[in-house]
C-alpha positions as CSV (number, residue, x, y, z in Angstrom):
1,M,13.3,11.9,1.3
2,A,14.1,8.9,4.0
3,K,11.3,7.3,5.7
4,S,11.8,7.2,9.5
5,I,10.9,4.9,12.1
6,I,10.1,4.3,15.5
7,A,11.2,1.4,17.1
8,Y,9.9,0.8,20.8
9,F,8.5,-1.9,24.0
10,S,6.7,-1.1,26.7
11,H,5.8,-2.0,29.4
12,S,3.4,-0.8,31.0
13,G,1.4,0.9,27.9
14,N,3.4,4.4,28.4
15,T,6.5,3.9,26.3
16,E,4.0,2.9,24.0
17,V,1.8,6.1,23.3
18,I,4.4,8.2,22.7
19,A,5.7,6.4,20.2
20,N,2.5,7.4,18.7
21,I,2.5,11.1,19.4
22,I,5.7,10.6,17.9
23,K,4.7,9.2,15.0
24,E,1.9,11.4,14.8
25,N,4.6,14.7,14.7
26,V,7.3,12.8,12.9
27,G,6.3,10.6,11.1
28,G,7.0,7.0,9.7
29,D,6.7,3.1,10.8
30,L,6.4,1.9,14.3
31,F,8.2,-1.0,15.1
32,K,7.2,-2.6,18.4
33,R,9.6,-4.8,20.4
34,Y,8.4,-7.7,22.5
35,H,10.4,-10.1,25.1
36,V,10.8,-13.2,24.0
37,G,12.0,-15.3,26.9
38,F,11.6,-17.7,30.4
39,R,11.7,-16.1,33.3
40,N,12.3,-18.9,35.7
């Protein structure tokens, strides 16, 4: 069976909570995307 990946970006943490709930129910690996850049 194929493995799933749950990719997410969470600025305030809300999406991270939902991503973990999905992981618990569906299985797979979490991938957290980080914003990398400079603000002027």
